[in-house]
C-alpha positions in Angstrom: 0.0 0.0 0.0 2.7 2.5 1.0 4.6 1.5 -2.2 1.6 2.3 -4.3 1.1 5.7 -2.7 4.8 6.6 -3.1 4.9 5.3 -6.7 1.9 7.4 -7.7 2.6 10.4 -5.6 6.1 11.3 -6.8 5.2 11.5 -10.5 2.1 13.6 -9.6 4.3 16.0 -7.6 6.8 16.2 -10.4 4.0 16.7 -13.0 2.5 19.5 -11.0 5.8 21.2 -10.6 6.5 21.0 -14.3 3.0 22.4 -15.2 3.2 25.2 -12.7 6.9 26.1 -13.1 9.8 25.5 -10.8 9.4 23.6 -7.6 10.4 25.2 -4.4 13.5 23.9 -2.7 11.4 22.4 0.1 9.3 20.5 -2.5 12.4 19.3 -4.2 13.9 18.1 -0.9 10.6 16.3 -0.1 10.7 14.5 -3.4 14.3 13.4 -2.9 13.4 12.1 0.6 10.5 10.2 -0.8 12.6 8.6 -3.5 15.3 7.7 -1.0 12.8 6.1 1.4 11.2 4.2 -1.5 14.7 2.9 -2.5 15.5 1.9 1.0 12.2 0.1 1.3 12.6 -1.7 -2.0 16.2 -2.8 -1.0 15.0 -4.0 2.3 12.2 -6.0 0.7 14.6 -7.5 -1.9 17.0 -8.5 0.9 14.3 -10.0 3.0 13.0 -12.0 0.0 16.5 -13.2 -0.9 17.1 -14.3 2.6 13.8 -16.2 2.8 14.6 -17.9 -0.5 18.2 -18.8 0.3 17.6 -19.8 3.9 20.3 -17.5 5.3 21.3 -13.9 5.3 23.8 -12.4 2.8 26.3 -11.8 5.6 26.5 -15.5 6.4 27.7 -16.5 2.9 31.4 -17.0 2.4 31.3 -17.3 -1.4 
């Protein structure tokens, strides 16, 4: 659910900014934070899925 909100919200914000003109620095910073949070969340989800499929965490591997 959160992923869907973030995935749809960021392009809408960017679209509004392009239509209206330049985004304020605060709005730009907010968009960057949202993108960073989404990236962290996707990475965390990927790592969790990988660990579940492999049966151990990435840190435990020696190869």
